[in-house]
C-alpha positions, 0 to 999 in steps of 0.5 A: 507487529513491526518489520524491517523492510527497506528501501530498494537496495543497491546491494544485496540485503543483509539478512538478520537471524530472524529472517528480516532483510535490512538495507540502508538508504541515504537521506538528504544529508548523506547519512545512513538510515533505515525504514521500518514498517508497522501495521496500522492499528489503534496504537499507530493511528496517531502517526497515520493521522499526523501524516494524513493531516500534513497532506490535507486528507490525501487524495482530496480528503479521501483519508484512504477510504475509497476502497472501503466504501461500498456504493451504499455507504458513500453518501452516509460518510460523505465529508466524514472520511476521517471519522469513518477511517478511524472507526474502521481502524479501531475496530481492526477493519482497516489495514495498512503497512506504514513505512516509518523514517524514525518516528514519522510515517512517510508512506503506506500501502493499504491492504485487506480482504475483500470484506474490508475493501469492497470498492471498485470490484466491478472490473472483475466482471469482465475478467475470467478470473476469480477474485483474490483473497487479499487486495493491495489497493493504494499507496501514498508517499510523503511529499518529502520522501518521494522517489526514495523507495517508500512505496516498495518498502510499503508493499514488501511490508504488506506482503509480510503482514498478509503472510503472517495472517495466513497468506493467499492470493493477493491482487494489486492495481498498478498503473502502467506508465508508457515508457518515456512519459513524464508523470506526477507522483500523485498520479500513481495511487496504485503503485507501478507495474515494475514494482509489482513485477519486481516482487513476483506479481504477474499480470492478469489483464486490464482493470475494467475499461482502463488500459492504464490500471492493471490487475496483477496477482501473486500467491503469498504463502503463510508464515 
């Protein structure tokens, strides 16, 4: 399934007859281009693999497996994160909205049900809320495409895929950045609070003992 989502618009997005919003962005040479979003799967694995290898495995060689790994699995797959990720993807047990600029993946938002993403759930023990149906756990953006709206395009795509899979409650874990504070883009693994608010998420509270990582929730209707 492919969708067109696109960089944070500066004008009202045009809506095609199939209901997909489209908007253009300007690349570094000033010409118009569009992002497209495809779901991670066997057919898109090579594109994802190429992107992750460009960034040395992302997050210190994690290969975006941190939330997949229950504590009982972490030791077994230590140092074999690429192998583990590929195994999950080819078994349809790992999902992400991949943002493409032309033929290249330039970022993604990982999402999935709790059974696929059991990691770091203990934070809910201190909150008087039920766990969600879905989680959007982490983002990564190519170093050459940061601050272009890739993360928002990825989150929009993830929400569309979730809607197509039946919808439900969706939680994200954005990082609350103090106003005026400088930060590294690599720090924002969970996205930003403002991005989630813009897409209709509402805060539930802090996640665990951290006052920087938030839990935000949205109900996504089935399509």
